[in-house]
C-alpha positions in Angstrom: 113.5 87.6 103.9 116.5 89.8 103.0 115.9 92.9 100.8 118.3 93.7 98.0 120.9 96.1 99.2 119.9 98.9 96.9 116.3 99.1 98.2 117.0 101.0 101.4 119.0 103.6 99.5 116.3 103.9 96.9 113.7 104.4 99.6 115.8 107.1 101.2 116.2 108.8 97.8 112.5 108.7 97.2 111.9 110.4 100.6 114.4 113.1 99.8 112.7 113.7 96.5 109.3 113.9 98.1 110.6 116.2 100.8 112.2 118.4 98.1 108.9 118.6 96.2 107.1 119.5 99.4 109.6 122.1 100.4 109.3 123.8 97.0 105.5 123.7 97.2 105.5 125.3 100.6 107.9 128.0 99.3 105.4 128.7 96.6 102.4 128.7 98.8 104.0 130.8 101.5 104.9 133.4 99.0 101.6 133.3 97.1 98.7 132.6 99.4 97.1 135.0 101.9 97.1 133.9 105.5 99.2 130.8 104.9 102.4 130.4 106.9 105.1 128.0 106.0 104.3 126.0 109.1 100.7 125.6 108.1 101.7 124.4 104.7 104.3 122.0 106.0 101.8 120.6 108.6 99.4 119.7 105.7 101.9 117.1 104.5 100.5 117.3 101.0 101.2 114.3 98.7 102.0 114.4 95.1 99.3 112.8 92.9 100.1 111.3 89.5 98.2 114.1 87.9 99.9 117.1 86.2 98.6 120.4 85.0 98.9 121.6 81.5 102.4 123.0 82.3 103.4 120.0 84.2 102.9 121.2 87.7 102.0 118.5 90.3 98.4 118.5 91.7 98.7 117.8 95.4 96.2 116.0 97.6 95.9 114.8 101.2 93.8 112.1 102.7 92.8 112.2 106.4 90.7 110.0 108.5 89.9 106.3 108.4 89.7 104.8 104.9 86.7 102.7 106.0 84.9 105.7 107.4 81.1 105.8 106.7 81.4 109.2 105.1 83.7 110.5 102.4 84.1 114.2 101.7 86.1 115.8 98.9 87.3 119.4 99.4 88.6 121.3 96.4 90.2 124.7 96.3 91.6 127.0 93.6 89.6 125.6 90.6 89.9 129.2 89.5 93.5 130.2 89.9 92.9 133.9 90.7 90.8 133.0 93.8 93.8 132.7 96.1 91.8 132.7 99.3 90.1 129.4 98.2 93.4 127.5 98.4 94.2 129.2 101.7 90.9 128.1 103.3 91.4 124.6 102.1 94.7 124.4 103.9 93.2 125.9 107.1 90.4 123.4 107.0 92.8 120.6 106.3 94.6 121.6 109.5 91.3 121.5 111.5 90.5 118.1 110.1 93.9 116.9 111.3 92.9 117.9 114.9 89.7 116.0 114.9 88.8 112.3 115.1 85.5 112.4 113.2 84.4 109.3 111.3 85.0 110.9 108.0 87.5 110.1 105.2 88.6 113.5 103.9 90.3 114.1 100.7 91.7 117.6 100.1 92.8 119.1 96.8 93.9 122.6 97.8 94.9 123.8 94.4 93.3 122.1 91.4 94.5 124.8 89.0 98.2 125.4 89.9 99.0 127.0 86.6 96.4 129.6 87.1 97.3 130.0 90.8 101.0 130.5 90.3 100.7 132.5 87.1 102.0 136.1 87.0 99.4 137.4 87.4 97.2 134.7 88.7 94.3 134.0 86.4 90.9 132.2 86.5 91.6 129.8 83.7 94.2 127.1 83.3 97.2 127.4 81.0 95.0 126.5 78.0 92.7 129.4 78.8 89.9 127.1 79.9 87.5 127.7 82.7 87.7 124.4 84.5 84.2 125.0 86.1 82.6 124.8 82.6 84.5 121.7 81.4 82.6 118.9 83.1 80.5 116.5 81.0 77.0 117.7 81.7 74.2 116.7 79.3 74.3 118.3 75.8 77.6 119.9 76.7 78.7 120.4 73.1 75.7 122.5 72.3 74.8 124.2 75.6 78.3 125.2 76.5 78.7 127.0 73.2 75.4 128.8 73.6 76.2 129.8 77.1 79.7 131.1 76.2 78.6 132.9 73.0 75.2 134.3 74.1 75.2 134.5 77.9 78.7 135.8 78.6 79.5 137.2 75.1 82.6 135.1 74.6 84.2 136.2 77.8 87.6 134.5 77.6 87.6 134.0 81.4 84.7 131.6 80.9 85.7 129.7 77.8 84.5 126.0 78.4 87.1 124.5 76.2 87.0 122.5 73.0 85.4 119.4 74.5 84.2 118.2 77.9 87.1 117.0 80.1 89.6 118.3 77.6 91.8 119.6 80.4 94.0 117.4 82.6 92.9 119.3 85.8 89.2 118.8 85.2 89.8 115.2 84.1 91.7 114.6 87.4 88.8 115.8 89.5 86.4 113.8 87.4 88.5 110.7 88.0 88.7 111.5 91.7 84.9 111.7 91.9 84.7 108.3 90.2 87.3 106.5 92.3 86.9 108.2 95.7 83.0 108.2 95.4 82.5 111.1 97.9 79.2 111.5 99.7 79.8 115.3 99.5 82.0 117.7 97.5 82.9 121.0 98.9 84.2 123.4 96.2 85.7 126.7 97.5 85.6 129.8 95.4 85.5 133.6 95.6 84.4 136.5 95.6 80.6 136.5 95.6 80.3 136.1 99.4 77.4 133.6 99.3 76.7 129.9 99.8 75.6 127.9 96.8 74.4 124.3 96.6 73.4 121.6 94.1 72.2 118.2 95.0 69.4 115.9 96.2 69.5 116.7 99.9 68.5 119.7 102.1 71.1 122.5 101.5 72.8 124.3 104.4 71.2 127.7 104.9 74.3 129.2 106.4 78.1 128.5 106.8 79.7 131.2 108.9 78.6 134.5 107.5 77.7 133.1 104.2 74.0 132.6 103.5 72.4 130.3 100.9 71.9 132.0 97.6 71.7 129.5 94.8 73.3 131.0 91.7 71.8 128.8 89.1 73.0 125.9 86.9 75.6 126.3 84.2 76.6 124.0 81.4 79.8 122.1 82.4 79.9 123.3 86.0 80.9 121.0 88.8 77.6 121.7 90.6 75.6 120.7 87.5 77.7 117.5 86.9 78.1 116.4 90.5 75.0 117.7 92.2 72.3 117.3 89.6 73.6 114.6 87.2 75.4 112.3 89.7 73.3 112.9 92.8 76.4 113.9 94.6 75.8 116.9 96.8 78.0 119.9 96.0 78.4 122.7 98.5 80.0 125.8 96.9 81.7 128.2 99.3 81.9 131.6 97.7 84.2 133.7 99.9 83.8 137.4 99.9 87.3 138.2 98.8 89.6 136.4 96.4 92.8 137.9 97.9 92.0 137.9 101.6 90.7 135.0 103.8 88.1 135.4 106.5 89.6 135.9 110.0 90.9 132.7 111.7 87.9 132.9 114.1 85.5 132.9 111.1 87.4 130.1 109.4 86.8 128.0 112.6 83.2 129.0 112.7 82.6 128.0 109.1 84.3 124.7 109.7 82.0 124.0 112.7 78.9 125.0 110.7 79.9 122.7 107.8 80.6 119.8 110.2 77.2 120.3 111.9 75.4 120.3 108.6 77.2 117.2 107.5 76.3 115.4 110.7 72.7 116.3 110.4 72.2 115.9 106.6 74.8 113.8 104.8 74.9 110.0 105.0 76.0 107.5 102.4 72.6 105.8 102.5 70.7 109.0 102.3 72.6 110.5 99.4 72.5 107.3 97.4 68.7 106.9 98.0 68.1 110.5 97.0 70.2 110.0 93.8 68.1 107.0 92.9 
């Protein structure tokens, strides 16, 4: 079979475009994120998804491990754009996942909220001013999210849940990823409370690195509420102690080992599905 003569040239052009996007992304990450070298970013080999932020920025992902692996884990960083260390940790963990041959299909989204992350200054919300971690379709969202915003946080603009559930392209993208990828575990990285939070139907980890379990409660529209409580999809929330500085590299490795150990002891497709039922 002979390919049309223009196809090799088209393929080469697509590679160049992809490389250009990747180079620009690493320029941004290297300049913006703490403890992220250009080499670390380039080694991640992030892939452009079809999703775009409010301002049209690409949301990048990376899959690792066998597609038919018995476990699927989704790791999300920078849902809040001013939590820079969360995106950094996702990239460091992506690198560690590359070095292992565990029977896990990993999907990394290092920066779910690129508009907030690359804003000057960086900010928690997306470009529409919405807190993405209050925008997921939990029960009675229309009523409870308004009560929470008006009464509990006194209309704090940093925690505005939006006009409707999944009103934002970034939260809609993560919602769709959870539907299509069907992870057995979601790891959501945040800062700066310095604790470990958990929502879901299985035994929570008591410690990951220096972070100890301190469940912070359930909020209307949060990822933990939607995934862990409504969908029976365990959600581990890593709350780093500093939004602008990562843990040491030794601590990053220790946290990764602790997470891996807990996954091996606790998470299995059959177990999570049975607990959800």
